[in-house]
N, C-alpha and C positions, 0 to 999 in steps of 0.2 A: 405860366405865361399863356399857354393855350387857353386856359379857363378864363383868364382876364380878357383876352381878345374876343372870346366867344360871348362873354357877358356884355362887353361894350357893344359888340355887333348886334346882339339881341336887344339891347336897350335902345339902339338907334333904328331898329326895323320899324316900329310903329310910326316914328317921325317920317321915315322914308315913304311909308305907305300913305301917309296923309299928304304927300306932295311936297314935303320939305326939301330944301336944297342940300341936305347933309349927306346924300348918297355918295357923292364923290369923296367926301371926307372919310367915310367908312372904308371905301376902296383904297384910299391913300394910306389910311392907318394900317389896314391889313397888309398892304404892300411893304410898309416900313417894318412891320412886326415879323414878316416872313423869315429874315435871317436869324431871328432869335428863337424861333420855334424849334423844339427838339427834333432831331432827325432820327433815323433808324439806328445809327451808331450810338446814340445817347442812351439807348435802353439795352445795350449788350449785356449788362450785368443781370438782366432778367433771364438770360439764356444759360447762366451758370448753374450747374446742378448742385444746389445747396443740400447738405446732409445734416440731420440731427442725430444720426447714429455714427459715433466715432469709428467703429470698426469698418463700416462700409466706406467711409470717406478715406480711411487709411489704405484700405484694399485698392480702391480705384487710383489713389495717388501712386501707389507702388506699381500698379499695372501700367500706368501711363508714364512712369518715371518723371513725375512732376512734384513740386513742393506742395505741402499741405498748409493751408491758411486756417488757423484756429482762432475763433472769436468767442471769448468766454465773458460771462458777467455773473456777478454774485459776490458772496462773501459777507463780511460784517463791516458796519460803519464804525466810526471812531468810538462811539459810545457803546458799542457792543450789540446794537440792534441789527437784525438782519436786513440786508438791502432787498428791495423789491425786484422782481424779475423784470427784464426789459420787455 
């Protein structure tokens, strides 16, 4: 959403520089888009320490007495061909 607002704002900047009356429209559009822009809490998942080493992940989960979330991918397709990595 942030990229879209930025692209729209950048597309309207030359028109605003030429003396067009669309400058208030850009400000109004950005004001309407503000509640939909991601906040700091929306990126909390980036702060999670992800591990690709199972032993290290299990060690930290035990130390912190927290559950361990495991996400696996792979295996074989129905026809026996191996699946590609994610």
